[in-house]
C-alpha positions as CSV (number, residue, x, y, z in Angstrom):
1,X,-19.1,25.1,42.0
2,X,-16.2,27.0,41.4
3,X,-16.0,30.2,38.8
4,X,-14.4,30.8,36.1
5,X,-11.8,32.5,37.4
6,X,-11.4,30.1,40.3
7,X,-11.2,27.1,37.8
8,X,-8.4,28.1,35.6
9,X,-6.3,29.4,38.7
10,X,-7.0,25.6,39.6
11,X,-5.6,24.7,36.6
12,X,-2.8,27.2,36.1
13,X,-1.5,25.7,39.8
14,X,-1.6,22.3,38.8
15,X,2.5,23.3,36.8
16,X,3.3,19.5,36.5
17,X,-0.3,18.1,36.2
18,X,-1.7,20.4,33.6
19,X,0.1,19.8,30.3
20,X,1.4,23.0,29.6
21,X,-0.7,23.4,26.1
22,X,-3.5,23.8,28.4
23,X,-1.7,26.3,31.0
24,X,-0.9,28.1,27.3
25,X,-4.5,28.4,26.1
26,X,-5.6,29.3,29.5
27,X,-3.5,32.2,29.4
28,X,-4.7,33.0,26.2
29,X,-1.1,32.0,24.6
30,X,-2.4,30.1,22.5
31,X,-5.7,29.5,19.9
32,X,-7.7,32.5,21.7
33,X,-8.3,35.3,19.9
34,X,-7.1,38.9,22.0
35,X,-11.4,39.8,22.4
36,X,-12.5,35.9,22.9
37,X,-13.6,35.2,26.6
38,X,-13.5,32.2,28.9
39,X,-16.7,30.9,30.0
40,X,-16.2,28.5,31.3
41,X,-14.2,25.3,31.0
42,X,-13.7,21.7,32.5
43,X,-10.3,19.5,33.1
44,X,-10.1,16.0,32.7
45,X,-7.4,15.1,35.3
46,X,-5.1,11.8,33.8
47,X,-6.2,8.8,34.7
48,X,-3.3,6.0,35.8
49,X,-3.1,2.5,36.7
50,X,-0.3,0.6,38.4
51,X,1.3,-2.3,36.8
52,X,3.4,-4.1,38.6
53,X,6.4,-1.4,39.8
54,X,5.2,0.9,36.9
55,X,2.0,3.2,36.6
56,X,0.6,3.5,33.0
57,X,-1.9,5.9,32.0
58,X,-5.3,4.9,30.9
59,X,-6.7,7.8,29.9
60,X,-4.8,11.7,29.6
61,X,-5.8,14.4,30.5
62,X,-8.9,16.8,28.5
63,X,-9.3,19.8,28.6
64,X,-12.9,21.2,27.6
65,X,-13.4,25.5,27.2
66,X,-16.6,27.5,26.0
67,X,-15.2,30.7,24.6
68,X,-17.3,33.2,23.8
69,X,-16.9,32.0,19.8
70,X,-16.9,27.9,20.6
71,X,-15.9,25.1,22.1
72,X,-12.1,24.4,22.4
73,X,-11.4,20.5,23.2
74,X,-7.9,19.9,24.2
75,X,-6.4,16.8,24.3
76,X,-2.6,15.7,26.0
77,X,-0.2,13.3,23.9
78,X,2.3,11.8,25.1
79,X,5.1,12.4,21.9
80,X,7.7,15.1,23.2
81,X,7.2,18.2,20.5
82,X,10.2,20.2,22.4
83,X,11.5,20.0,26.1
84,X,9.1,21.8,27.6
85,X,5.7,20.6,26.0
86,X,4.7,16.7,24.5
87,X,2.7,16.3,21.7
88,X,-1.5,17.0,22.1
89,X,-4.4,17.3,20.2
90,X,-7.0,20.7,20.1
91,X,-10.0,20.2,18.5
92,X,-12.2,24.4,17.7
93,X,-15.4,24.2,17.1
94,X,-17.9,27.3,16.8
95,X,-20.9,27.2,17.9
96,X,-23.2,27.5,14.9
97,X,-21.5,24.3,13.5
98,X,-22.8,21.8,16.6
99,X,-25.9,20.2,15.3
100,X,-26.0,17.6,18.4
101,X,-25.2,17.7,22.4
102,X,-25.7,14.6,23.6
103,X,-25.1,13.4,27.2
104,X,-25.1,10.5,28.2
105,X,-24.2,9.2,32.1
106,X,-25.0,5.2,33.0
107,X,-23.6,4.7,36.9
108,X,-20.3,6.2,36.7
109,X,-19.3,6.2,32.9
110,X,-20.0,9.2,31.2
111,X,-19.6,10.5,27.5
112,X,-21.0,14.2,26.1
113,X,-20.8,13.8,22.3
114,X,-21.3,16.6,20.2
115,X,-21.8,16.0,16.7
116,X,-21.4,19.5,13.8
117,X,-22.3,20.3,10.6
118,X,-18.7,20.0,9.3
119,X,-17.2,18.5,6.6
120,X,-14.9,15.9,7.8
121,X,-14.6,14.7,11.3
122,X,-18.1,15.4,12.6
123,X,-18.3,14.5,16.1
124,X,-16.5,14.8,19.6
125,X,-17.1,12.6,21.9
126,X,-15.5,13.0,26.3
127,X,-15.8,10.2,28.2
128,X,-16.0,10.8,32.1
129,X,-16.0,9.4,35.7
130,X,-19.9,10.7,36.5
131,X,-18.8,10.8,40.2
132,X,-15.4,13.2,39.2
133,X,-17.0,15.1,37.1
134,X,-21.0,15.0,36.5
135,X,-22.2,18.3,38.4
136,X,-19.6,20.1,36.1
137,X,-20.8,19.1,32.7
138,X,-24.2,19.7,33.9
139,X,-23.3,23.4,34.2
140,X,-20.5,23.4,31.0
141,X,-24.3,22.3,29.2
142,X,-26.4,24.1,30.4
143,X,-24.0,27.3,29.1
144,X,-23.3,24.9,25.7
145,X,-26.3,24.8,24.9
146,X,-27.3,28.5,25.2
147,X,-24.3,29.6,22.9
148,X,-25.8,27.1,20.5
149,X,-29.0,28.6,20.4
150,X,-28.3,31.5,20.1
151,X,-26.0,31.3,17.2
């Protein structure tokens, strides 16, 4: 497996394939405190399918980042905000708000569910292809569990 620095470099080296907001987060330009460390990350690449002569995105790119303070989940959007950035969604979940972690793996379909004890939206669900990402999710959950039980 890769260490965190090589995972960060891999995303940053992708240029157009990695949404601009992901690059900003990993460069610590937005959403991270100055002393916040990145412990692990998973980048789920966007998935497309060809329909006639047109390529359609059926699964947007997502970035899951474990930091020293919590979990950040970023997902690309498709509405243009500025010249170099499309819309996006970012969710911040402090470790002490996580009440349940569920990894559901069935053949090629995997789902990571994070339940919180916070008011309002109380669950994040990330679907992934186990053939591509299963080993990364196993390591990611191991670190996530340690941080949740330590907080």
